[in-house]
MDTraj code that builds the backbone (N, CA, C; nanometers):
import mdtraj as md
import numpy as np

residues = "MET THR ARG ARG GLY ILE GLU TRP LEU SER ARG ALA ALA ASP ASP PRO ALA VAL CYS ARG THR ALA TRP LEU ASP ASP PRO ARG GLN PRO TYR LEU LEU ALA ALA GLY GLY HIS PHE ASP VAL VAL ALA THR ASP GLN THR ALA GLY MET GLU THR PHE ASP GLN LEU ARG ARG ARG GLY MET PRO VAL GLY PRO VAL MET VAL ASP ARG ALA ALA ASP ARG MET GLY PHE PHE LEU PRO ARG ALA SER ARG GLU ARG PHE ALA ARG ALA LEU GLY ARG GLU THR ASP ASN PRO PRO ARG HIS THR TYR LEU ASP THR GLY SER TYR VAL VAL VAL PRO GLY PRO MET SER LEU THR GLY ASP ARG PHE GLU TRP LEU ASP ALA PRO ILE ARG PRO GLN HIS GLY SER PRO LEU GLN VAL VAL ALA LEU ALA VAL MET LEU THR ALA SER CYS GLN LEU LEU ALA ARG ILE GLU GLN TYR GLY GLN GLU THR ALA ASP VAL ARG".split()
xyz = np.array([
    [0.0540, -0.1508, 0.0075],
    [0.0229, -0.0045, -0.0061],
    [0.0752, 0.1624, 0.0416],
    [0.0270, 0.2319, -0.0549],
    [0.1024, 0.3427, -0.0613],
    [0.1232, 0.4256, 0.0346],
    [0.1867, 0.5380, 0.0470],
    [0.1555, 0.6811, 0.1636],
    [0.0619, 0.7086, 0.1214],
    [0.0013, 0.7497, -0.0077],
    [-0.1489, 0.8137, -0.0375],
    [-0.2426, 0.6962, 0.0214],
    [-0.2518, 0.5943, -0.0343],
    [-0.3384, 0.4815, 0.0580],
    [-0.4162, 0.4837, 0.1518],
    [-0.2806, 0.4637, 0.2256],
    [-0.2493, 0.4886, 0.3292],
    [-0.3360, 0.5947, 0.3992],
    [-0.3431, 0.7318, 0.3822],
    [-0.3778, 0.8635, 0.4005],
    [-0.5071, 0.8455, 0.3669],
    [-0.5430, 0.8028, 0.2820],
    [-0.7084, 0.7788, 0.2272],
    [-0.7393, 0.7120, 0.3203],
    [-0.7257, 0.5953, 0.3017],
    [-0.7465, 0.5037, 0.3829],
    [-0.7756, 0.5225, 0.5860],
    [-0.7176, 0.5996, 0.5880],
    [-0.6904, 0.6233, 0.7328],
    [-0.8023, 0.7397, 0.7814],
    [-0.8119, 0.8234, 0.7187],
    [-0.9228, 0.9352, 0.7185],
    [-1.0603, 0.8931, 0.7789],
    [-1.1157, 0.7843, 0.6964],
    [-1.2166, 0.6985, 0.7496],
    [-1.2439, 0.6280, 0.9043],
    [-1.1471, 0.6751, 0.9817],
    [-1.1126, 0.6555, 1.0723],
    [-1.1754, 0.7838, 1.1827],
    [-1.2180, 0.7195, 1.3629],
    [-1.2399, 0.8288, 1.4423],
    [-1.1125, 0.9391, 1.4648],
    [-0.9869, 0.8808, 1.4914],
    [-0.9020, 0.9831, 1.4534],
    [-0.7664, 0.9371, 1.4165],
    [-0.8342, 0.9859, 1.2627],
    [-0.6542, 0.9141, 1.1773],
    [-0.5538, 0.9274, 1.1827],
    [-0.5015, 1.0083, 1.3130],
    [-0.3484, 1.0196, 1.3744],
    [-0.3303, 0.9100, 1.3912],
    [-0.4210, 0.8881, 1.4752],
    [-0.4333, 0.7472, 1.5681],
    [-0.3942, 0.6157, 1.4974],
    [-0.4849, 0.6419, 1.3765],
    [-0.4713, 0.5144, 1.3330],
    [-0.3441, 0.4459, 1.2329],
    [-0.2860, 0.6272, 1.1644],
    [-0.1548, 0.6151, 1.1069],
    [-0.0338, 0.5900, 1.2617],
    [-0.0416, 0.6605, 1.3412],
    [0.0447, 0.5959, 1.3964],
    [0.0692, 0.4391, 1.4900],
    [-0.0709, 0.3752, 1.4615],
    [-0.0569, 0.1946, 1.5172],
    [-0.0030, 0.1450, 1.3620],
    [-0.0354, 0.1864, 1.2834],
    [0.0509, 0.1479, 1.1475],
    [0.1698, 0.1683, 1.1442],
    [0.1876, 0.2888, 1.1826],
    [0.3465, 0.2910, 1.2071],
    [0.4445, 0.1828, 1.2855],
    [0.3803, 0.1417, 1.4199],
    [0.4097, 0.0313, 1.4948],
    [0.3524, -0.0503, 1.4500],
    [0.3086, -0.1062, 1.3895],
    [0.2881, -0.1948, 1.2866],
    [0.2209, -0.2575, 1.2014],
    [0.2782, -0.2649, 1.1291],
    [0.2194, -0.2452, 0.9522],
    [0.1080, -0.3748, 0.9285],
    [0.0943, -0.4352, 0.9927],
    [0.0254, -0.5668, 1.0034],
    [-0.1060, -0.5208, 1.1044],
    [-0.1322, -0.4646, 1.2064],
    [-0.2330, -0.4326, 1.2687],
    [-0.4167, -0.4267, 1.2028],
    [-0.4880, -0.4979, 1.2303],
    [-0.6319, -0.4711, 1.1078],
    [-0.6649, -0.3321, 1.2129],
    [-0.7403, -0.2806, 1.1557],
    [-0.7614, -0.1341, 1.1883],
    [-0.9800, -0.1567, 1.1840],
    [-1.0083, -0.0712, 1.2620],
    [-1.1671, -0.0674, 1.2662],
    [-1.1756, 0.0273, 1.2019],
    [-1.2471, 0.0469, 1.0963],
    [-1.2686, 0.1907, 1.0178],
    [-1.4980, 0.2002, 1.0005],
    [-1.4896, 0.3018, 0.9640],
    [-1.6105, 0.3337, 0.9279],
    [-1.6440, 0.3494, 0.8075],
    [-1.7520, 0.3107, 0.7270],
    [-1.7502, 0.2538, 0.6279],
    [-1.9255, 0.4171, 0.5981],
    [-1.8836, 0.4212, 0.4752],
    [-1.9810, 0.5841, 0.4234],
    [-1.9591, 0.6820, 0.3740],
    [-1.8597, 0.6974, 0.4770],
    [-1.8016, 0.8845, 0.5165],
    [-1.6608, 0.8808, 0.3884],
    [-1.6016, 0.7460, 0.3171],
    [-1.4886, 0.7767, 0.2206],
    [-1.4742, 0.6749, 0.1076],
    [-1.5601, 0.5509, 0.1957],
    [-1.6119, 0.4475, 0.0675],
    [-1.7087, 0.4014, 0.1347],
    [-1.7499, 0.2737, 0.0723],
    [-1.8750, 0.1883, 0.1178],
    [-1.7756, 0.0439, 0.0936],
    [-1.8460, -0.0604, 0.1014],
    [-1.8101, -0.1715, 0.1209],
    [-1.9384, -0.2931, 0.0670],
    [-1.8632, -0.3820, -0.0213],
    [-2.0044, -0.5123, -0.0343],
    [-1.9575, -0.5937, -0.0522],
    [-1.9432, -0.6551, 0.0810],
    [-1.9035, -0.8071, 0.1426],
    [-1.9996, -0.9107, 0.1512],
    [-1.9140, -1.0242, 0.0974],
    [-2.0443, -1.1154, 0.0416],
    [-1.8705, -1.2630, 0.0988],
    [-1.9618, -1.3963, 0.0983],
    [-1.8558, -1.4887, 0.1084],
    [-1.7857, -1.5085, 0.0563],
    [-1.6123, -1.6243, 0.0693],
    [-1.5342, -1.6272, 0.0505],
    [-1.5138, -1.6699, -0.0900],
    [-1.5816, -1.7740, -0.1267],
    [-1.5529, -1.8366, -0.2049],
    [-1.6560, -1.7211, -0.3452],
    [-1.7745, -1.6909, -0.3439],
    [-1.8122, -1.6084, -0.4262],
    [-1.7144, -1.4198, -0.4201],
    [-1.6491, -1.4593, -0.3522],
    [-1.5812, -1.2925, -0.3812],
    [-1.4078, -1.3727, -0.4158],
    [-1.3885, -1.4561, -0.3920],
    [-1.2640, -1.5036, -0.4947],
    [-1.2911, -1.5189, -0.6395],
    [-1.4048, -1.5758, -0.6645],
    [-1.4524, -1.5418, -0.8011],
    [-1.4580, -1.4664, -0.8474],
    [-1.5401, -1.3704, -0.7759],
    [-1.5624, -1.3011, -0.8089],
    [-1.4285, -1.1379, -0.8930],
    [-1.3323, -1.2077, -0.7812],
    [-1.2502, -1.0847, -0.8059],
    [-1.1622, -1.1257, -0.8945],
    [-1.0960, -1.2338, -0.9441],
    [-1.0207, -1.3224, -1.0466],
    [-1.1016, -1.2696, -1.1231],
    [-1.3008, -1.2900, -1.2388],
    [-1.3291, -1.2561, -1.2896],
    [-1.3021, -1.0883, -1.3369],
    [-1.2845, -1.0234, -1.2012],
    [-1.2489, -0.8869, -1.2753],
    [-1.1417, -0.8725, -1.3259],
    [-1.0754, -0.8739, -1.2611],
    [-0.9140, -0.9292, -1.2844],
    [-0.8869, -0.9646, -1.4291],
    [-0.9480, -1.0759, -1.4598],
    [-0.8480, -1.1393, -1.5846],
    [-0.9869, -1.0592, -1.6769],
    [-1.0748, -0.9825, -1.6576],
    [-1.1416, -0.9291, -1.7806],
    [-1.1042, -0.7538, -1.8293],
    [-1.0221, -0.7171, -1.7128],
    [-0.9500, -0.5969, -1.7336],
    [-1.0793, -0.4986, -1.6819],
    [-1.1800, -0.5810, -1.5783],
    [-1.2514, -0.4447, -1.5016],
    [-1.1974, -0.3801, -1.4286],
    [-1.2446, -0.2843, -1.3792],
    [-1.2451, -0.2362, -1.2862],
    [-1.2958, -0.2096, -1.1606],
    [-1.1873, -0.2485, -1.0146],
    [-1.2012, -0.2881, -0.9649],
    [-1.1267, -0.1932, -0.8424],
    [-1.1992, -0.1466, -0.7649],
    [-1.1043, -0.0596, -0.6428],
    [-1.0464, -0.1616, -0.5293],
    [-1.0213, -0.1719, -0.3997],
    [-0.9376, -0.2148, -0.3082],
    [-1.0465, -0.3486, -0.2313],
    [-0.9974, -0.4581, -0.2734],
    [-1.0198, -0.5439, -0.2245],
    [-0.9553, -0.6469, -0.0811],
    [-0.9984, -0.6413, 0.0106],
    [-0.9323, -0.7380, 0.1236],
    [-1.0476, -0.8667, 0.1277],
    [-0.9967, -0.9677, 0.2792],
    [-1.0154, -1.1039, 0.2935],
    [-1.0402, -1.0766, 0.4604],
    [-1.0977, -1.1386, 0.5184],
    [-1.0754, -1.2173, 0.6294],
    [-1.1299, -1.3484, 0.6694],
    [-1.0231, -1.4439, 0.7144],
    [-1.0426, -1.5397, 0.6301],
    [-1.0574, -1.5920, 0.7543],
    [-1.0696, -1.5798, 0.8918],
    [-1.1210, -1.6132, 0.9898],
    [-1.3158, -1.6020, 0.9430],
    [-1.3689, -1.4838, 0.9174],
    [-1.4454, -1.5230, 0.9212],
    [-1.5117, -1.5751, 0.7284],
    [-1.4708, -1.6213, 0.6790],
    [-1.4695, -1.6659, 0.5297],
    [-1.5532, -1.5083, 0.4413],
    [-1.4695, -1.4686, 0.4836],
    [-1.5715, -1.3331, 0.4145],
    [-1.4542, -1.2361, 0.3556],
    [-1.5602, -1.1672, 0.2365],
    [-1.4826, -1.1162, 0.1547],
    [-1.4699, -0.9736, 0.1486],
    [-1.4365, -0.8301, 0.0830],
    [-1.5427, -0.6916, 0.1427],
    [-1.4277, -0.6114, 0.0232],
    [-1.5332, -0.5732, -0.1010],
    [-1.5279, -0.5172, -0.2110],
    [-1.5362, -0.3907, -0.1824],
    [-1.4378, -0.2560, -0.2000],
    [-1.4907, -0.0767, -0.2024],
    [-1.5142, -0.0756, -0.2954],
    [-1.6257, 0.0097, -0.2464],
    [-1.6678, 0.1066, -0.4009],
    [-1.6631, 0.2598, -0.2820],
    [-1.6599, 0.3180, -0.4222],
    [-1.7135, 0.4660, -0.3894],
    [-1.8005, 0.5228, -0.2380],
    [-1.8052, 0.5905, -0.1861],
    [-1.8914, 0.6411, -0.0657],
    [-2.0258, 0.6308, -0.1545],
    [-2.1533, 0.5894, -0.1349],
    [-2.2961, 0.6591, -0.1387],
    [-2.3564, 0.5869, -0.3268],
    [-2.2649, 0.4328, -0.3002],
    [-2.3326, 0.3392, -0.4413],
    [-2.4061, 0.2512, -0.4146],
    [-2.4862, 0.2789, -0.2668],
    [-2.5736, 0.1599, -0.3021],
    [-2.6576, 0.1340, -0.3264],
    [-2.7540, 0.3021, -0.4471],
    [-2.8848, 0.2621, -0.5291],
    [-2.8060, 0.2528, -0.6531],
    [-2.6922, 0.2719, -0.6850],
    [-2.6456, 0.2123, -0.8234],
    [-2.6206, 0.0933, -0.8133],
    [-2.5226, 0.0506, -0.6688],
    [-2.5305, -0.1292, -0.7032],
    [-2.6679, -0.1811, -0.6837],
    [-2.8144, -0.1833, -0.6658],
    [-2.9021, -0.2093, -0.6318],
    [-3.0124, -0.2117, -0.8053],
    [-2.9586, -0.0894, -0.8330],
    [-3.0017, -0.0848, -0.9656],
    [-2.9124, -0.2204, -1.0722],
    [-2.7425, -0.2112, -1.0410],
    [-2.6972, -0.3021, -1.1012],
    [-2.7419, -0.4602, -1.1472],
    [-2.7690, -0.4392, -1.0023],
    [-2.8023, -0.5878, -0.9443],
    [-2.9536, -0.6497, -1.0010],
    [-3.0569, -0.5224, -0.9446],
    [-3.1572, -0.5564, -1.0561],
    [-3.1701, -0.5803, -1.1903],
    [-3.1081, -0.5084, -1.2569],
    [-3.0817, -0.5724, -1.3849],
    [-3.0443, -0.6625, -1.4523],
    [-2.9743, -0.7919, -1.3799],
    [-2.9186, -0.8590, -1.4184],
    [-2.9735, -0.9682, -1.3225],
    [-3.0887, -0.9693, -1.2457],
    [-3.1346, -1.0792, -1.1805],
    [-3.2476, -1.0525, -1.0705],
    [-3.3435, -1.1295, -1.0665],
    [-3.4555, -1.1030, -1.0105],
    [-3.3961, -1.1047, -0.8552],
    [-3.2862, -1.2494, -0.8609],
    [-3.2856, -1.3168, -0.7451],
    [-3.1179, -1.2893, -0.6553],
    [-3.1085, -1.1461, -0.6484],
    [-2.9841, -1.1077, -0.6540],
    [-2.8576, -1.1699, -0.5265],
    [-2.7451, -1.2831, -0.5744],
    [-2.6806, -1.3063, -0.4490],
    [-2.6432, -1.2390, -0.3283],
    [-2.6490, -1.3592, -0.2387],
    [-2.5964, -1.2858, -0.0765],
    [-2.5187, -1.2088, -0.0305],
    [-2.5521, -1.0660, 0.0130],
    [-2.4239, -0.9768, 0.0214],
    [-2.5007, -0.8865, 0.1463],
    [-2.3502, -0.7860, 0.2324],
    [-2.4142, -0.7265, 0.2943],
    [-2.3036, -0.6158, 0.2348],
    [-2.4528, -0.4529, 0.2516],
    [-2.3781, -0.3734, 0.1934],
    [-2.3185, -0.2679, 0.3360],
    [-2.2154, -0.2195, 0.3754],
    [-2.1795, -0.1244, 0.4139],
    [-2.1559, -0.0335, 0.4097],
    [-2.2261, 0.0871, 0.4569],
    [-2.2276, 0.2217, 0.4537],
    [-2.2245, 0.2981, 0.5530],
    [-2.3070, 0.4039, 0.5637],
    [-2.3534, 0.4775, 0.7291],
    [-2.3678, 0.4211, 0.7781],
    [-2.3736, 0.4531, 0.9106],
    [-2.3562, 0.3417, 1.0136],
    [-2.3282, 0.2482, 1.0316],
    [-2.2226, 0.1912, 0.9388],
    [-2.1733, 0.0565, 0.9904],
    [-2.0194, 0.0708, 0.9630],
    [-1.9584, -0.0423, 1.0113],
    [-1.7698, -0.0554, 1.0161],
    [-1.7416, -0.2011, 0.9766],
    [-1.6207, -0.1199, 0.9201],
    [-1.5406, -0.3251, 0.8893],
    [-1.3842, -0.2494, 0.9561],
    [-1.3693, -0.3691, 1.0063],
    [-1.2008, -0.4346, 1.0602],
    [-1.1455, -0.4217, 0.8725],
    [-1.0212, -0.3306, 0.8626],
    [-1.0290, -0.3861, 0.7046],
    [-0.8052, -0.4004, 0.8249],
    [-0.7117, -0.4850, 0.6821],
    [-0.6294, -0.5495, 0.6980],
    [-0.5213, -0.3819, 0.7318],
    [-0.3965, -0.4197, 0.8270],
    [-0.3098, -0.3065, 0.8184],
    [-0.2771, -0.2970, 0.6893],
    [-0.1741, -0.1842, 0.6732],
    [-0.1209, -0.1187, 0.4857],
    [-0.0035, -0.2482, 0.4576],
    [0.0800, -0.3444, 0.5908],
    [0.1077, -0.4169, 0.4820],
    [0.0598, -0.5913, 0.5326],
    [-0.0495, -0.6151, 0.4761],
    [-0.0412, -0.7714, 0.5230],
    [0.0019, -0.8300, 0.4902],
    [0.0660, -0.9337, 0.5517],
    [0.1316, -1.0900, 0.4838],
    [-0.0468, -1.1974, 0.4381],
    [0.0399, -1.2779, 0.3212],
    [-0.0094, -1.3307, 0.3055],
    [-0.0194, -1.4067, 0.3654],
    [-0.1693, -1.5315, 0.4459],
    [-0.2260, -1.5707, 0.5345],
    [-0.2466, -1.5162, 0.7057],
    [-0.2361, -1.4035, 0.6717],
    [-0.3004, -1.3644, 0.8088],
    [-0.4222, -1.3268, 0.7972],
    [-0.5005, -1.3067, 0.9121],
    [-0.6572, -1.2897, 0.8879],
    [-0.7261, -1.2193, 0.8895],
    [-0.6237, -1.0845, 0.7830],
    [-0.6825, -0.9715, 0.7848],
    [-0.5900, -0.9739, 0.6483],
    [-0.6422, -0.9555, 0.5037],
    [-0.5241, -0.9554, 0.3522],
    [-0.5956, -0.8419, 0.2648],
    [-0.4934, -0.7604, 0.2201],
    [-0.5576, -0.6913, 0.0884],
    [-0.5227, -0.7770, 0.0020],
    [-0.5407, -0.8484, -0.1304],
    [-0.5540, -0.8678, -0.2206],
    [-0.5190, -0.7911, -0.3239],
    [-0.6075, -0.6647, -0.2867],
    [-0.5678, -0.5312, -0.4508],
    [-0.5847, -0.4150, -0.3192],
    [-0.4887, -0.3498, -0.2485],
    [-0.5121, -0.2382, -0.1372],
    [-0.5089, -0.1192, -0.2043],
    [-0.5407, -0.0441, -0.1421],
    [-0.5763, 0.0550, -0.2385],
    [-0.4378, 0.1838, -0.1965],
    [-0.3929, 0.2488, -0.3239],
    [-0.3011, 0.2630, -0.3827],
    [-0.2547, 0.4146, -0.3460],
    [-0.4417, 0.4908, -0.4124],
    [-0.4383, 0.6127, -0.4080],
    [-0.5789, 0.6701, -0.3665],
    [-0.5986, 0.7697, -0.3391],
    [-0.7662, 0.8054, -0.2553],
    [-0.8822, 0.7849, -0.4136],
    [-0.9783, 0.7325, -0.3600],
    [-1.0900, 0.5956, -0.3830],
    [-1.1611, 0.6752, -0.4960],
    [-1.1720, 0.7414, -0.5971],
    [-1.3104, 0.8433, -0.6340],
    [-1.3824, 0.7547, -0.7661],
    [-1.3399, 0.6819, -0.7308],
    [-1.4493, 0.5366, -0.8208],
    [-1.4558, 0.5905, -0.9428],
    [-1.5484, 0.4750, -1.0427],
    [-1.5747, 0.4970, -1.2270],
    [-1.7252, 0.4721, -1.1382],
    [-1.8171, 0.4574, -1.1923],
    [-1.9251, 0.4240, -1.1957],
    [-1.8970, 0.2394, -1.2647],
    [-1.8891, 0.2394, -1.3728],
    [-1.8240, 0.1635, -1.3899],
    [-1.8048, 0.0389, -1.3086],
    [-1.6904, 0.1216, -1.2141],
    [-1.7140, 0.0102, -1.0963],
    [-1.8108, -0.0623, -1.0164],
    [-1.8935, 0.0092, -1.0112],
    [-2.0004, -0.0570, -0.9127],
    [-2.0557, -0.1567, -1.0075],
    [-2.0964, -0.1212, -1.1408],
    [-2.1488, -0.1764, -1.1919],
    [-2.1098, -0.3475, -1.2698],
    [-1.8954, -0.3311, -1.2966],
    [-1.8857, -0.4415, -1.2823],
    [-1.9026, -0.5220, -1.1483],
    [-1.8955, -0.4639, -1.0608],
    [-1.8390, -0.5513, -0.9430],
    [-2.0168, -0.5849, -0.9627],
    [-2.1013, -0.5294, -0.9516],
    [-2.2518, -0.6520, -0.9486],
    [-2.2510, -0.7397, -1.0370],
    [-2.2793, -0.6780, -1.2058],
    [-2.2354, -0.8092, -1.2584],
    [-2.1565, -0.9157, -1.2809],
    [-2.0490, -0.9355, -1.2280],
    [-1.9840, -0.9570, -1.1921],
    [-1.9768, -1.0799, -1.0355],
    [-2.0484, -0.9962, -0.9401],
    [-2.0889, -1.0409, -0.8117],
    [-2.2029, -1.1890, -0.8967],
    [-2.3097, -1.1161, -0.9829],
    [-2.4424, -1.2034, -1.0110],
    [-2.3707, -1.3351, -1.0873],
    [-2.2745, -1.3124, -1.1551],
    [-2.2425, -1.4209, -1.2745],
    [-2.1259, -1.5036, -1.1958],
    [-2.0810, -1.4925, -1.1085],
    [-2.0028, -1.5526, -1.0366],
    [-2.0822, -1.6695, -0.9358],
    [-2.1718, -1.6428, -0.8935],
    [-2.2559, -1.6607, -0.7819],
    [-2.3716, -1.8118, -0.8930],
    [-2.3849, -1.7353, -1.0419],
    [-2.4743, -1.8382, -1.1158],
    [-2.3664, -1.9503, -1.1253],
    [-2.2615, -1.9061, -1.1532],
    [-2.1300, -2.0529, -1.2284],
    [-2.1075, -2.1098, -1.0796],
    [-2.1045, -2.0811, -0.9640],
    [-2.0690, -2.1339, -0.8359],
    [-2.1837, -2.2589, -0.8242],
    [-2.3034, -2.2035, -0.8316],
    [-2.4253, -2.2944, -0.8069],
    [-2.4654, -2.3739, -0.9128],
    [-2.4003, -2.3662, -1.0434],
    [-2.4140, -2.4331, -1.1274],
    [-2.3072, -2.5610, -1.1020],
    [-2.1957, -2.5224, -1.0785],
    [-2.1013, -2.6310, -1.0773],
    [-2.1757, -2.7253, -0.9053],
    [-2.1845, -2.6513, -0.8217],
    [-2.2370, -2.6947, -0.6989],
    [-2.3437, -2.8424, -0.7668],
    [-2.4386, -2.7973, -0.8519],
    [-2.5455, -2.8614, -0.9232],
    [-2.5591, -2.9521, -0.9923],
    [-2.4212, -2.9141, -1.1384],
    [-2.3552, -3.0648, -1.1546],
    [-2.2175, -3.1762, -1.0553],
    [-2.2051, -3.0589, -0.9330],
    [-2.1372, -3.1809, -0.8437],
    [-2.2846, -3.3132, -0.8456],
    [-2.3426, -3.2394, -0.7804],
    [-2.4554, -3.3063, -0.7145],
    [-2.5203, -3.4301, -0.7979],
    [-2.5417, -3.3537, -0.9410],
    [-2.5813, -3.4410, -1.0752],
    [-2.4790, -3.6047, -1.1081],
    [-2.3903, -3.5407, -1.1150],
    [-2.2954, -3.6223, -1.1197],
    [-2.1884, -3.7392, -1.0259],
    [-2.2323, -3.6808, -0.9062],
    [-2.2394, -3.8165, -0.8272],
    [-2.3765, -3.8833, -0.7411],
    [-2.4706, -3.8896, -0.8818],
    [-2.5883, -3.9729, -0.8320],
    [-2.5776, -4.0199, -0.9286],
    [-2.4801, -4.0155, -1.0351],
    [-2.4603, -4.1256, -1.1680],
    [-2.4015, -4.2373, -1.1071],
    [-2.2538, -4.2476, -1.0684],
    [-2.1703, -4.3253, -1.0222],
    [-2.2894, -4.4158, -0.9574],
])
top = md.Topology()
chain = top.add_chain()
for i, resn in enumerate(residues, 1):
    res = top.add_residue(resn, chain, resSeq=i)
    for name in ("N", "CA", "C"):
        top.add_atom(name, md.element.get_by_symbol(name[0]), res)
traj = md.Trajectory(xyz[None], top)
């Protein structure tokens, strides 16, 4: 994570200076930040999240910071603040049965990895913020489309596995 990424992310803390000091003391230290002021977060289970992240990256689609909480088996996709309505509309255009997710904005908090998380840490950045996130409307739509497609793919894979198990 870059210095600009740390500055941007720490602004969401109740006391940004305390947050930055904590990260100076231990750059792997997770920190509790408020959502909704500088960013929103879409949280989903890790299986759907990893497939979504992989598909977004492979296709060169816009993706903001992405984190994983291994102990909770959850992933968080950071979006520009106040993106809830755009995200909901994009999901609605894709399916009548939206994938399971939690939308974190004003009034919500998220534990984020420290700026130098390591592979295997409970909280880890898969794509760390490197600069302030202004985001693109395409980022919100891309996440909604790919989350829906990934969940549909995973459901079909599970169904196929059950069908072939019955044949044996």
